[in-house]
PyMOL Python script that loads the backbone (N, CA, C, O; Angstrom):
from pymol import cmd

cmd.read_pdbstr("""\
ATOM      1  N   MET A   1       4.496 -13.475   4.883  1.00  0.00           N
ATOM      2  CA  MET A   1       3.829 -12.311   5.421  1.00  0.00           C
ATOM      3  C   MET A   1       2.348 -12.399   5.071  1.00  0.00           C
ATOM      4  O   MET A   1       1.983 -12.875   3.996  1.00  0.00           O
ATOM      5  N   THR A   2       1.498 -11.936   5.987  1.00  0.00           N
ATOM      6  CA  THR A   2       0.060 -11.976   5.740  1.00  0.00           C
ATOM      7  C   THR A   2      -0.491 -10.586   5.455  1.00  0.00           C
ATOM      8  O   THR A   2       0.109  -9.565   5.789  1.00  0.00           O
ATOM      9  N   LYS A   3      -1.643 -10.594   4.833  1.00  0.00           N
ATOM     10  CA  LYS A   3      -2.304  -9.355   4.452  1.00  0.00           C
ATOM     11  C   LYS A   3      -3.807  -9.553   4.605  1.00  0.00           C
ATOM     12  O   LYS A   3      -4.316 -10.654   4.392  1.00  0.00           O
ATOM     13  N   THR A   4      -4.513  -8.494   4.972  1.00  0.00           N
ATOM     14  CA  THR A   4      -5.969  -8.499   4.994  1.00  0.00           C
ATOM     15  C   THR A   4      -6.447  -7.429   4.031  1.00  0.00           C
ATOM     16  O   THR A   4      -5.987  -6.288   4.072  1.00  0.00           O
ATOM     17  N   VAL A   5      -7.382  -7.811   3.158  1.00  0.00           N
ATOM     18  CA  VAL A   5      -7.939  -6.861   2.206  1.00  0.00           C
ATOM     19  C   VAL A   5      -9.460  -6.861   2.350  1.00  0.00           C
ATOM     20  O   VAL A   5     -10.084  -7.909   2.511  1.00  0.00           O
ATOM     21  N   ASN A   6     -10.038  -5.668   2.288  1.00  0.00           N
ATOM     22  CA  ASN A   6     -11.490  -5.527   2.308  1.00  0.00           C
ATOM     23  C   ASN A   6     -11.960  -5.558   0.855  1.00  0.00           C
ATOM     24  O   ASN A   6     -11.627  -4.676   0.063  1.00  0.00           O
ATOM     25  N   LEU A   7     -12.731  -6.579   0.522  1.00  0.00           N
ATOM     26  CA  LEU A   7     -13.190  -6.761  -0.849  1.00  0.00           C
ATOM     27  C   LEU A   7     -14.398  -5.897  -1.188  1.00  0.00           C
ATOM     28  O   LEU A   7     -14.630  -5.579  -2.354  1.00  0.00           O
ATOM     29  N   GLY A   8     -15.168  -5.515  -0.171  1.00  0.00           N
ATOM     30  CA  GLY A   8     -16.367  -4.707  -0.396  1.00  0.00           C
ATOM     31  C   GLY A   8     -17.384  -4.942   0.704  1.00  0.00           C
ATOM     32  O   GLY A   8     -17.063  -5.523   1.741  1.00  0.00           O
ATOM     33  N   PRO A   9     -18.620  -4.488   0.479  1.00  0.00           N
ATOM     34  CA  PRO A   9     -19.666  -4.614   1.495  1.00  0.00           C
ATOM     35  C   PRO A   9     -20.009  -6.075   1.800  1.00  0.00           C
ATOM     36  O   PRO A   9     -20.072  -6.912   0.899  1.00  0.00           O
ATOM     37  N   GLU A  10     -20.226  -6.360   3.065  1.00  0.00           N
ATOM     38  CA  GLU A  10     -20.547  -7.721   3.487  1.00  0.00           C
ATOM     39  C   GLU A  10     -21.894  -8.196   2.947  1.00  0.00           C
ATOM     40  O   GLU A  10     -22.139  -9.400   2.871  1.00  0.00           O
ATOM     41  N   HIS A  11     -22.754  -7.279   2.580  1.00  0.00           N
ATOM     42  CA  HIS A  11     -24.092  -7.646   2.105  1.00  0.00           C
ATOM     43  C   HIS A  11     -24.158  -7.802   0.579  1.00  0.00           C
ATOM     44  O   HIS A  11     -25.234  -8.061   0.040  1.00  0.00           O
ATOM     45  N   ASP A  12     -23.039  -7.651  -0.119  1.00  0.00           N
ATOM     46  CA  ASP A  12     -22.986  -7.763  -1.575  1.00  0.00           C
ATOM     47  C   ASP A  12     -22.929  -9.246  -1.960  1.00  0.00           C
ATOM     48  O   ASP A  12     -21.861  -9.858  -1.956  1.00  0.00           O
ATOM     49  N   GLU A  13     -24.094  -9.812  -2.291  1.00  0.00           N
ATOM     50  CA  GLU A  13     -24.166 -11.235  -2.601  1.00  0.00           C
ATOM     51  C   GLU A  13     -23.399 -11.598  -3.872  1.00  0.00           C
ATOM     52  O   GLU A  13     -22.806 -12.675  -3.943  1.00  0.00           O
ATOM     53  N   ALA A  14     -23.400 -10.722  -4.869  1.00  0.00           N
ATOM     54  CA  ALA A  14     -22.650 -10.989  -6.098  1.00  0.00           C
ATOM     55  C   ALA A  14     -21.155 -11.102  -5.789  1.00  0.00           C
ATOM     56  O   ALA A  14     -20.465 -11.959  -6.341  1.00  0.00           O
ATOM     57  N   LEU A  15     -20.667 -10.241  -4.916  1.00  0.00           N
ATOM     58  CA  LEU A  15     -19.264 -10.275  -4.508  1.00  0.00           C
ATOM     59  C   LEU A  15     -18.952 -11.571  -3.765  1.00  0.00           C
ATOM     60  O   LEU A  15     -17.926 -12.202  -4.018  1.00  0.00           O
ATOM     61  N   GLN A  16     -19.832 -11.965  -2.854  1.00  0.00           N
ATOM     62  CA  GLN A  16     -19.635 -13.204  -2.104  1.00  0.00           C
ATOM     63  C   GLN A  16     -19.604 -14.409  -3.037  1.00  0.00           C
ATOM     64  O   GLN A  16     -18.745 -15.280  -2.901  1.00  0.00           O
ATOM     65  N   HIS A  17     -20.539 -14.460  -3.986  1.00  0.00           N
ATOM     66  CA  HIS A  17     -20.589 -15.577  -4.936  1.00  0.00           C
ATOM     67  C   HIS A  17     -19.346 -15.592  -5.823  1.00  0.00           C
ATOM     68  O   HIS A  17     -18.805 -16.658  -6.117  1.00  0.00           O
ATOM     69  N   ALA A  18     -18.899 -14.428  -6.244  1.00  0.00           N
ATOM     70  CA  ALA A  18     -17.695 -14.341  -7.071  1.00  0.00           C
ATOM     71  C   ALA A  18     -16.479 -14.859  -6.304  1.00  0.00           C
ATOM     72  O   ALA A  18     -15.673 -15.610  -6.853  1.00  0.00           O
ATOM     73  N   LEU A  19     -16.347 -14.466  -5.051  1.00  0.00           N
ATOM     74  CA  LEU A  19     -15.218 -14.913  -4.236  1.00  0.00           C
ATOM     75  C   LEU A  19     -15.217 -16.432  -4.091  1.00  0.00           C
ATOM     76  O   LEU A  19     -14.181 -17.073  -4.264  1.00  0.00           O
ATOM     77  N   VAL A  20     -16.370 -17.005  -3.776  1.00  0.00           N
ATOM     78  CA  VAL A  20     -16.462 -18.461  -3.619  1.00  0.00           C
ATOM     79  C   VAL A  20     -16.130 -19.153  -4.939  1.00  0.00           C
ATOM     80  O   VAL A  20     -15.416 -20.156  -4.950  1.00  0.00           O
ATOM     81  N   ALA A  21     -16.641 -18.626  -6.049  1.00  0.00           N
ATOM     82  CA  ALA A  21     -16.365 -19.221  -7.363  1.00  0.00           C
ATOM     83  C   ALA A  21     -14.872 -19.185  -7.681  1.00  0.00           C
ATOM     84  O   ALA A  21     -14.318 -20.163  -8.182  1.00  0.00           O
ATOM     85  N   ILE A  22     -14.228 -18.069  -7.393  1.00  0.00           N
ATOM     86  CA  ILE A  22     -12.782 -17.937  -7.639  1.00  0.00           C
ATOM     87  C   ILE A  22     -12.006 -18.924  -6.779  1.00  0.00           C
ATOM     88  O   ILE A  22     -11.102 -19.600  -7.270  1.00  0.00           O
ATOM     89  N   LEU A  23     -12.353 -19.010  -5.504  1.00  0.00           N
ATOM     90  CA  LEU A  23     -11.660 -19.937  -4.605  1.00  0.00           C
ATOM     91  C   LEU A  23     -11.824 -21.380  -5.075  1.00  0.00           C
ATOM     92  O   LEU A  23     -10.862 -22.148  -5.075  1.00  0.00           O
ATOM     93  N   ARG A  24     -13.040 -21.750  -5.474  1.00  0.00           N
ATOM     94  CA  ARG A  24     -13.277 -23.117  -5.981  1.00  0.00           C
ATOM     95  C   ARG A  24     -12.484 -23.363  -7.264  1.00  0.00           C
ATOM     96  O   ARG A  24     -11.878 -24.420  -7.439  1.00  0.00           O
ATOM     97  N   GLU A  25     -12.498 -22.382  -8.149  1.00  0.00           N
ATOM     98  CA  GLU A  25     -11.766 -22.479  -9.417  1.00  0.00           C
ATOM     99  C   GLU A  25     -10.273 -22.703  -9.178  1.00  0.00           C
ATOM    100  O   GLU A  25      -9.609 -23.401  -9.945  1.00  0.00           O
ATOM    101  N   MET A  26      -9.758 -22.106  -8.114  1.00  0.00           N
ATOM    102  CA  MET A  26      -8.339 -22.216  -7.781  1.00  0.00           C
ATOM    103  C   MET A  26      -8.029 -23.482  -6.981  1.00  0.00           C
ATOM    104  O   MET A  26      -6.866 -23.759  -6.688  1.00  0.00           O
ATOM    105  N   GLY A  27      -9.074 -24.260  -6.624  1.00  0.00           N
ATOM    106  CA  GLY A  27      -8.862 -25.524  -5.925  1.00  0.00           C
ATOM    107  C   GLY A  27      -8.861 -25.434  -4.407  1.00  0.00           C
ATOM    108  O   GLY A  27      -8.296 -26.299  -3.738  1.00  0.00           O
ATOM    109  N   ALA A  28      -9.478 -24.414  -3.862  1.00  0.00           N
ATOM    110  CA  ALA A  28      -9.503 -24.233  -2.410  1.00  0.00           C
ATOM    111  C   ALA A  28     -10.356 -25.296  -1.722  1.00  0.00           C
ATOM    112  O   ALA A  28     -11.342 -25.779  -2.279  1.00  0.00           O
ATOM    113  N   ALA A  29      -9.958 -25.649  -0.507  1.00  0.00           N
ATOM    114  CA  ALA A  29     -10.737 -26.526   0.364  1.00  0.00           C
ATOM    115  C   ALA A  29     -11.361 -25.646   1.442  1.00  0.00           C
ATOM    116  O   ALA A  29     -10.663 -24.899   2.128  1.00  0.00           O
ATOM    117  N   PHE A  30     -12.671 -25.742   1.583  1.00  0.00           N
ATOM    118  CA  PHE A  30     -13.390 -24.952   2.582  1.00  0.00           C
ATOM    119  C   PHE A  30     -13.436 -25.743   3.877  1.00  0.00           C
ATOM    120  O   PHE A  30     -14.000 -26.836   3.926  1.00  0.00           O
ATOM    121  N   ASP A  31     -12.844 -25.189   4.922  1.00  0.00           N
ATOM    122  CA  ASP A  31     -12.701 -25.886   6.193  1.00  0.00           C
ATOM    123  C   ASP A  31     -13.779 -25.421   7.177  1.00  0.00           C
ATOM    124  O   ASP A  31     -14.969 -25.474   6.867  1.00  0.00           O
ATOM    125  N   ASP A  32     -13.371 -24.978   8.330  1.00  0.00           N
ATOM    126  CA  ASP A  32     -14.296 -24.575   9.389  1.00  0.00           C
ATOM    127  C   ASP A  32     -15.041 -23.290   9.058  1.00  0.00           C
ATOM    128  O   ASP A  32     -14.536 -22.408   8.363  1.00  0.00           O
ATOM    129  N   ALA A  33     -16.270 -23.216   9.585  1.00  0.00           N
ATOM    130  CA  ALA A  33     -17.070 -22.001   9.464  1.00  0.00           C
ATOM    131  C   ALA A  33     -17.644 -21.671  10.838  1.00  0.00           C
ATOM    132  O   ALA A  33     -17.933 -22.565  11.634  1.00  0.00           O
ATOM    133  N   SER A  34     -17.804 -20.376  11.106  1.00  0.00           N
ATOM    134  CA  SER A  34     -18.405 -19.970  12.385  1.00  0.00           C
ATOM    135  C   SER A  34     -19.283 -18.748  12.156  1.00  0.00           C
ATOM    136  O   SER A  34     -19.101 -18.003  11.193  1.00  0.00           O
ATOM    137  N   TRP A  35     -20.223 -18.560  13.047  1.00  0.00           N
ATOM    138  CA  TRP A  35     -21.150 -17.444  12.993  1.00  0.00           C
ATOM    139  C   TRP A  35     -21.303 -16.904  14.407  1.00  0.00           C
ATOM    140  O   TRP A  35     -21.403 -17.675  15.362  1.00  0.00           O
ATOM    141  N   ALA A  36     -21.323 -15.589  14.542  1.00  0.00           N
ATOM    142  CA  ALA A  36     -21.499 -14.983  15.861  1.00  0.00           C
ATOM    143  C   ALA A  36     -22.346 -13.722  15.716  1.00  0.00           C
ATOM    144  O   ALA A  36     -22.329 -13.053  14.682  1.00  0.00           O
ATOM    145  N   LEU A  37     -23.074 -13.421  16.764  1.00  0.00           N
ATOM    146  CA  LEU A  37     -23.908 -12.227  16.802  1.00  0.00           C
ATOM    147  C   LEU A  37     -23.666 -11.531  18.126  1.00  0.00           C
ATOM    148  O   LEU A  37     -23.773 -12.141  19.189  1.00  0.00           O
ATOM    149  N   GLY A  38     -23.338 -10.243  18.055  1.00  0.00           N
ATOM    150  CA  GLY A  38     -23.123  -9.445  19.256  1.00  0.00           C
ATOM    151  C   GLY A  38     -23.789  -8.095  19.062  1.00  0.00           C
ATOM    152  O   GLY A  38     -23.253  -7.231  18.368  1.00  0.00           O
ATOM    153  N   GLY A  39     -24.940  -7.909  19.663  1.00  0.00           N
ATOM    154  CA  GLY A  39     -25.685  -6.672  19.454  1.00  0.00           C
ATOM    155  C   GLY A  39     -26.120  -6.600  18.007  1.00  0.00           C
ATOM    156  O   GLY A  39     -26.819  -7.489  17.521  1.00  0.00           O
ATOM    157  N   SER A  40     -25.712  -5.549  17.312  1.00  0.00           N
ATOM    158  CA  SER A  40     -26.077  -5.412  15.901  1.00  0.00           C
ATOM    159  C   SER A  40     -24.992  -5.948  14.966  1.00  0.00           C
ATOM    160  O   SER A  40     -25.145  -5.895  13.746  1.00  0.00           O
ATOM    161  N   GLN A  41     -23.900  -6.464  15.531  1.00  0.00           N
ATOM    162  CA  GLN A  41     -22.788  -6.982  14.732  1.00  0.00           C
ATOM    163  C   GLN A  41     -22.966  -8.479  14.474  1.00  0.00           C
ATOM    164  O   GLN A  41     -23.100  -9.271  15.407  1.00  0.00           O
ATOM    165  N   GLU A  42     -22.966  -8.848  13.207  1.00  0.00           N
ATOM    166  CA  GLU A  42     -22.983 -10.250  12.815  1.00  0.00           C
ATOM    167  C   GLU A  42     -21.648 -10.546  12.141  1.00  0.00           C
ATOM    168  O   GLU A  42     -21.181  -9.782  11.297  1.00  0.00           O
ATOM    169  N   VAL A  43     -21.042 -11.667  12.529  1.00  0.00           N
ATOM    170  CA  VAL A  43     -19.756 -12.052  11.956  1.00  0.00           C
ATOM    171  C   VAL A  43     -19.841 -13.494  11.465  1.00  0.00           C
ATOM    172  O   VAL A  43     -20.167 -14.403  12.229  1.00  0.00           O
ATOM    173  N   VAL A  44     -19.544 -13.690  10.181  1.00  0.00           N
ATOM    174  CA  VAL A  44     -19.464 -15.020   9.600  1.00  0.00           C
ATOM    175  C   VAL A  44     -18.017 -15.196   9.148  1.00  0.00           C
ATOM    176  O   VAL A  44     -17.490 -14.387   8.384  1.00  0.00           O
ATOM    177  N   SER A  45     -17.387 -16.258   9.628  1.00  0.00           N
ATOM    178  CA  SER A  45     -15.977 -16.488   9.337  1.00  0.00           C
ATOM    179  C   SER A  45     -15.807 -17.885   8.754  1.00  0.00           C
ATOM    180  O   SER A  45     -16.449 -18.838   9.196  1.00  0.00           O
ATOM    181  N   ARG A  46     -14.932 -17.996   7.753  1.00  0.00           N
ATOM    182  CA  ARG A  46     -14.700 -19.276   7.085  1.00  0.00           C
ATOM    183  C   ARG A  46     -13.212 -19.481   6.888  1.00  0.00           C
ATOM    184  O   ARG A  46     -12.520 -18.600   6.376  1.00  0.00           O
ATOM    185  N   SER A  47     -12.716 -20.647   7.295  1.00  0.00           N
ATOM    186  CA  SER A  47     -11.313 -21.008   7.065  1.00  0.00           C
ATOM    187  C   SER A  47     -11.212 -21.749   5.741  1.00  0.00           C
ATOM    188  O   SER A  47     -12.021 -22.627   5.442  1.00  0.00           O
ATOM    189  N   VAL A  48     -10.211 -21.384   4.954  1.00  0.00           N
ATOM    190  CA  VAL A  48     -10.012 -21.956   3.621  1.00  0.00           C
ATOM    191  C   VAL A  48      -8.542 -22.328   3.483  1.00  0.00           C
ATOM    192  O   VAL A  48      -7.666 -21.611   3.967  1.00  0.00           O
ATOM    193  N   THR A  49      -8.277 -23.446   2.825  1.00  0.00           N
ATOM    194  CA  THR A  49      -6.904 -23.845   2.524  1.00  0.00           C
ATOM    195  C   THR A  49      -6.733 -23.867   1.016  1.00  0.00           C
ATOM    196  O   THR A  49      -7.540 -24.453   0.295  1.00  0.00           O
ATOM    197  N   LEU A  50      -5.675 -23.223   0.551  1.00  0.00           N
ATOM    198  CA  LEU A  50      -5.412 -23.162  -0.884  1.00  0.00           C
ATOM    199  C   LEU A  50      -3.915 -23.322  -1.114  1.00  0.00           C
ATOM    200  O   LEU A  50      -3.122 -22.489  -0.676  1.00  0.00           O
ATOM    201  N   GLY A  51      -3.538 -24.379  -1.790  1.00  0.00           N
ATOM    202  CA  GLY A  51      -2.121 -24.620  -2.083  1.00  0.00           C
ATOM    203  C   GLY A  51      -1.258 -24.682  -0.842  1.00  0.00           C
ATOM    204  O   GLY A  51      -0.116 -24.225  -0.863  1.00  0.00           O
ATOM    205  N   GLY A  52      -1.777 -25.235   0.230  1.00  0.00           N
ATOM    206  CA  GLY A  52      -1.034 -25.335   1.475  1.00  0.00           C
ATOM    207  C   GLY A  52      -1.049 -24.077   2.322  1.00  0.00           C
ATOM    208  O   GLY A  52      -0.471 -24.060   3.409  1.00  0.00           O
ATOM    209  N   SER A  53      -1.694 -23.028   1.848  1.00  0.00           N
ATOM    210  CA  SER A  53      -1.784 -21.771   2.603  1.00  0.00           C
ATOM    211  C   SER A  53      -3.157 -21.632   3.239  1.00  0.00           C
ATOM    212  O   SER A  53      -4.174 -21.977   2.639  1.00  0.00           O
ATOM    213  N   ALA A  54      -3.168 -21.123   4.457  1.00  0.00           N
ATOM    214  CA  ALA A  54      -4.420 -20.890   5.177  1.00  0.00           C
ATOM    215  C   ALA A  54      -4.927 -19.482   4.885  1.00  0.00           C
ATOM    216  O   ALA A  54      -4.168 -18.513   4.915  1.00  0.00           O
ATOM    217  N   LEU A  55      -6.219 -19.390   4.602  1.00  0.00           N
ATOM    218  CA  LEU A  55      -6.884 -18.110   4.368  1.00  0.00           C
ATOM    219  C   LEU A  55      -8.088 -18.016   5.285  1.00  0.00           C
ATOM    220  O   LEU A  55      -8.653 -19.031   5.693  1.00  0.00           O
ATOM    221  N   THR A  56      -8.475 -16.796   5.605  1.00  0.00           N
ATOM    222  CA  THR A  56      -9.706 -16.571   6.351  1.00  0.00           C
ATOM    223  C   THR A  56     -10.561 -15.587   5.584  1.00  0.00           C
ATOM    224  O   THR A  56     -10.106 -14.506   5.210  1.00  0.00           O
ATOM    225  N   VAL A  57     -11.817 -15.973   5.353  1.00  0.00           N
ATOM    226  CA  VAL A  57     -12.803 -15.106   4.722  1.00  0.00           C
ATOM    227  C   VAL A  57     -13.772 -14.715   5.826  1.00  0.00           C
ATOM    228  O   VAL A  57     -14.289 -15.572   6.542  1.00  0.00           O
ATOM    229  N   GLN A  58     -14.015 -13.423   5.959  1.00  0.00           N
ATOM    230  CA  GLN A  58     -14.892 -12.961   7.029  1.00  0.00           C
ATOM    231  C   GLN A  58     -15.841 -11.885   6.516  1.00  0.00           C
ATOM    232  O   GLN A  58     -15.431 -10.951   5.827  1.00  0.00           O
ATOM    233  N   ALA A  59     -17.112 -12.032   6.864  1.00  0.00           N
ATOM    234  CA  ALA A  59     -18.120 -11.016   6.553  1.00  0.00           C
ATOM    235  C   ALA A  59     -18.607 -10.471   7.886  1.00  0.00           C
ATOM    236  O   ALA A  59     -19.167 -11.206   8.700  1.00  0.00           O
ATOM    237  N   GLU A  60     -18.390  -9.174   8.106  1.00  0.00           N
ATOM    238  CA  GLU A  60     -18.768  -8.568   9.382  1.00  0.00           C
ATOM    239  C   GLU A  60     -19.552  -7.287   9.132  1.00  0.00           C
ATOM    240  O   GLU A  60     -19.154  -6.437   8.336  1.00  0.00           O
ATOM    241  N   THR A  61     -20.668  -7.175   9.825  1.00  0.00           N
ATOM    242  CA  THR A  61     -21.514  -6.001   9.708  1.00  0.00           C
ATOM    243  C   THR A  61     -20.687  -4.737   9.904  1.00  0.00           C
ATOM    244  O   THR A  61     -19.902  -4.634  10.846  1.00  0.00           O
ATOM    245  N   TYR A  62     -20.871  -3.795   9.019  1.00  0.00           N
ATOM    246  CA  TYR A  62     -20.210  -2.486   9.011  1.00  0.00           C
ATOM    247  C   TYR A  62     -18.736  -2.526   8.596  1.00  0.00           C
ATOM    248  O   TYR A  62     -18.173  -1.489   8.247  1.00  0.00           O
ATOM    249  N   LEU A  63     -18.102  -3.700   8.628  1.00  0.00           N
ATOM    250  CA  LEU A  63     -16.684  -3.791   8.262  1.00  0.00           C
ATOM    251  C   LEU A  63     -16.468  -4.372   6.880  1.00  0.00           C
ATOM    252  O   LEU A  63     -15.431  -4.121   6.266  1.00  0.00           O
ATOM    253  N   GLY A  64     -17.420  -5.141   6.373  1.00  0.00           N
ATOM    254  CA  GLY A  64     -17.336  -5.651   5.022  1.00  0.00           C
ATOM    255  C   GLY A  64     -16.867  -7.084   4.921  1.00  0.00           C
ATOM    256  O   GLY A  64     -16.755  -7.805   5.913  1.00  0.00           O
ATOM    257  N   LEU A  65     -16.595  -7.475   3.680  1.00  0.00           N
ATOM    258  CA  LEU A  65     -16.114  -8.811   3.354  1.00  0.00           C
ATOM    259  C   LEU A  65     -14.595  -8.742   3.242  1.00  0.00           C
ATOM    260  O   LEU A  65     -14.062  -8.043   2.381  1.00  0.00           O
ATOM    261  N   THR A  66     -13.904  -9.468   4.111  1.00  0.00           N
ATOM    262  CA  THR A  66     -12.448  -9.407   4.127  1.00  0.00           C
ATOM    263  C   THR A  66     -11.838 -10.775   3.836  1.00  0.00           C
ATOM    264  O   THR A  66     -12.440 -11.820   4.084  1.00  0.00           O
ATOM    265  N   LEU A  67     -10.629 -10.724   3.304  1.00  0.00           N
ATOM    266  CA  LEU A  67      -9.845 -11.913   3.011  1.00  0.00           C
ATOM    267  C   LEU A  67      -8.476 -11.711   3.638  1.00  0.00           C
ATOM    268  O   LEU A  67      -7.841 -10.677   3.430  1.00  0.00           O
ATOM    269  N   CYS A  68      -8.019 -12.699   4.408  1.00  0.00           N
ATOM    270  CA  CYS A  68      -6.738 -12.596   5.105  1.00  0.00           C
ATOM    271  C   CYS A  68      -5.908 -13.837   4.812  1.00  0.00           C
ATOM    272  O   CYS A  68      -6.414 -14.958   4.847  1.00  0.00           O
ATOM    273  N   GLY A  69      -4.624 -13.624   4.521  1.00  0.00           N
ATOM    274  CA  GLY A  69      -3.721 -14.733   4.281  1.00  0.00           C
ATOM    275  C   GLY A  69      -2.437 -14.245   3.639  1.00  0.00           C
ATOM    276  O   GLY A  69      -2.080 -13.072   3.746  1.00  0.00           O
ATOM    277  N   ASP A  70      -1.744 -15.162   2.967  1.00  0.00           N
ATOM    278  CA  ASP A  70      -0.490 -14.862   2.286  1.00  0.00           C
ATOM    279  C   ASP A  70      -0.675 -13.680   1.324  1.00  0.00           C
ATOM    280  O   ASP A  70      -1.637 -13.644   0.557  1.00  0.00           O
ATOM    281  N   VAL A  71       0.238 -12.732   1.370  1.00  0.00           N
ATOM    282  CA  VAL A  71       0.144 -11.489   0.595  1.00  0.00           C
ATOM    283  C   VAL A  71      -0.112 -11.750  -0.890  1.00  0.00           C
ATOM    284  O   VAL A  71      -1.063 -11.213  -1.458  1.00  0.00           O
ATOM    285  N   ASP A  72       0.728 -12.570  -1.518  1.00  0.00           N
ATOM    286  CA  ASP A  72       0.596 -12.806  -2.959  1.00  0.00           C
ATOM    287  C   ASP A  72      -0.717 -13.497  -3.302  1.00  0.00           C
ATOM    288  O   ASP A  72      -1.354 -13.170  -4.303  1.00  0.00           O
ATOM    289  N   LEU A  73      -1.117 -14.447  -2.472  1.00  0.00           N
ATOM    290  CA  LEU A  73      -2.356 -15.185  -2.701  1.00  0.00           C
ATOM    291  C   LEU A  73      -3.575 -14.275  -2.528  1.00  0.00           C
ATOM    292  O   LEU A  73      -4.496 -14.304  -3.344  1.00  0.00           O
ATOM    293  N   VAL A  74      -3.575 -13.479  -1.476  1.00  0.00           N
ATOM    294  CA  VAL A  74      -4.675 -12.538  -1.233  1.00  0.00           C
ATOM    295  C   VAL A  74      -4.776 -11.536  -2.380  1.00  0.00           C
ATOM    296  O   VAL A  74      -5.877 -11.243  -2.848  1.00  0.00           O
ATOM    297  N   ASP A  75      -3.654 -11.014  -2.830  1.00  0.00           N
ATOM    298  CA  ASP A  75      -3.663 -10.066  -3.944  1.00  0.00           C
ATOM    299  C   ASP A  75      -4.242 -10.693  -5.210  1.00  0.00           C
ATOM    300  O   ASP A  75      -5.039 -10.063  -5.905  1.00  0.00           O
ATOM    301  N   GLU A  76      -3.846 -11.924  -5.510  1.00  0.00           N
ATOM    302  CA  GLU A  76      -4.334 -12.606  -6.717  1.00  0.00           C
ATOM    303  C   GLU A  76      -5.837 -12.887  -6.625  1.00  0.00           C
ATOM    304  O   GLU A  76      -6.568 -12.659  -7.588  1.00  0.00           O
ATOM    305  N   ILE A  77      -6.293 -13.374  -5.489  1.00  0.00           N
ATOM    306  CA  ILE A  77      -7.714 -13.682  -5.310  1.00  0.00           C
ATOM    307  C   ILE A  77      -8.543 -12.400  -5.376  1.00  0.00           C
ATOM    308  O   ILE A  77      -9.594 -12.372  -6.016  1.00  0.00           O
ATOM    309  N   ALA A  78      -8.078 -11.351  -4.724  1.00  0.00           N
ATOM    310  CA  ALA A  78      -8.799 -10.077  -4.741  1.00  0.00           C
ATOM    311  C   ALA A  78      -8.896  -9.538  -6.164  1.00  0.00           C
ATOM    312  O   ALA A  78      -9.963  -9.092  -6.587  1.00  0.00           O
ATOM    313  N   LYS A  79      -7.797  -9.577  -6.901  1.00  0.00           N
ATOM    314  CA  LYS A  79      -7.781  -9.090  -8.285  1.00  0.00           C
ATOM    315  C   LYS A  79      -8.783  -9.856  -9.139  1.00  0.00           C
ATOM    316  O   LYS A  79      -9.546  -9.252  -9.894  1.00  0.00           O
ATOM    317  N   ARG A  80      -8.787 -11.167  -9.028  1.00  0.00           N
ATOM    318  CA  ARG A  80      -9.710 -12.004  -9.807  1.00  0.00           C
ATOM    319  C   ARG A  80     -11.163 -11.745  -9.412  1.00  0.00           C
ATOM    320  O   ARG A  80     -12.046 -11.679 -10.267  1.00  0.00           O
ATOM    321  N   THR A  81     -11.400 -11.599  -8.115  1.00  0.00           N
ATOM    322  CA  THR A  81     -12.759 -11.371  -7.624  1.00  0.00           C
ATOM    323  C   THR A  81     -13.294 -10.031  -8.117  1.00  0.00           C
ATOM    324  O   THR A  81     -14.420  -9.958  -8.609  1.00  0.00           O
ATOM    325  N   TRP A  82     -12.502  -8.979  -7.990  1.00  0.00           N
ATOM    326  CA  TRP A  82     -12.930  -7.656  -8.453  1.00  0.00           C
ATOM    327  C   TRP A  82     -13.143  -7.640  -9.960  1.00  0.00           C
ATOM    328  O   TRP A  82     -14.080  -7.012 -10.454  1.00  0.00           O
ATOM    329  N   ARG A  83     -12.275  -8.330 -10.686  1.00  0.00           N
ATOM    330  CA  ARG A  83     -12.415  -8.390 -12.145  1.00  0.00           C
ATOM    331  C   ARG A  83     -13.735  -9.083 -12.517  1.00  0.00           C
ATOM    332  O   ARG A  83     -14.445  -8.636 -13.418  1.00  0.00           O
ATOM    333  N   GLN A  84     -14.050 -10.162 -11.822  1.00  0.00           N
ATOM    334  CA  GLN A  84     -15.288 -10.898 -12.108  1.00  0.00           C
ATOM    335  C   GLN A  84     -16.521 -10.048 -11.786  1.00  0.00           C
ATOM    336  O   GLN A  84     -17.570 -10.206 -12.411  1.00  0.00           O
ATOM    337  N   CYS A  85     -16.389  -9.151 -10.813  1.00  0.00           N
ATOM    338  CA  CYS A  85     -17.507  -8.293 -10.416  1.00  0.00           C
ATOM    339  C   CYS A  85     -17.547  -6.989 -11.215  1.00  0.00           C
ATOM    340  O   CYS A  85     -18.381  -6.122 -10.956  1.00  0.00           O
ATOM    341  N   GLY A  86     -16.653  -6.858 -12.174  1.00  0.00           N
ATOM    342  CA  GLY A  86     -16.636  -5.671 -13.021  1.00  0.00           C
ATOM    343  C   GLY A  86     -15.842  -4.507 -12.467  1.00  0.00           C
ATOM    344  O   GLY A  86     -15.954  -3.380 -12.950  1.00  0.00           O
ATOM    345  N   GLY A  87     -15.025  -4.788 -11.434  1.00  0.00           N
ATOM    346  CA  GLY A  87     -14.189  -3.730 -10.838  1.00  0.00           C
ATOM    347  C   GLY A  87     -12.814  -3.711 -11.463  1.00  0.00           C
ATOM    348  O   GLY A  87     -12.636  -4.018 -12.642  1.00  0.00           O
ATOM    349  N   ALA A  88     -11.824  -3.335 -10.623  1.00  0.00           N
ATOM    350  CA  ALA A  88     -10.435  -3.212 -11.067  1.00  0.00           C
ATOM    351  C   ALA A  88     -10.052  -4.433 -11.776  1.00  0.00           C
ATOM    352  O   ALA A  88      -8.917  -4.548 -12.240  1.00  0.00           O
TER     353      ALA A  88
END
""", "prot")
cmd.dss("prot")
cmd.show_as("cartoon", "prot")
cmd.util.cbc("prot")
cmd.orient("prot")
């Protein structure tokens, strides 16, 4: 089963750096990346593979920084990322 979690604001650079650091620490492979602009909406999307599971990291104007993938994996990454940023 998959899950999408909003980690926080898309413009939070500390959050973005924490997420990348956690993914690297866990051994993730960073695959395809894409960027799109539509009016005032900017979307940056990145495909990541971790332990054979596919994840998608997306930063979208007004919607935030999201992580989508396997429920347990997304929950663990989100928990670690928030902890590193001083959150939950």
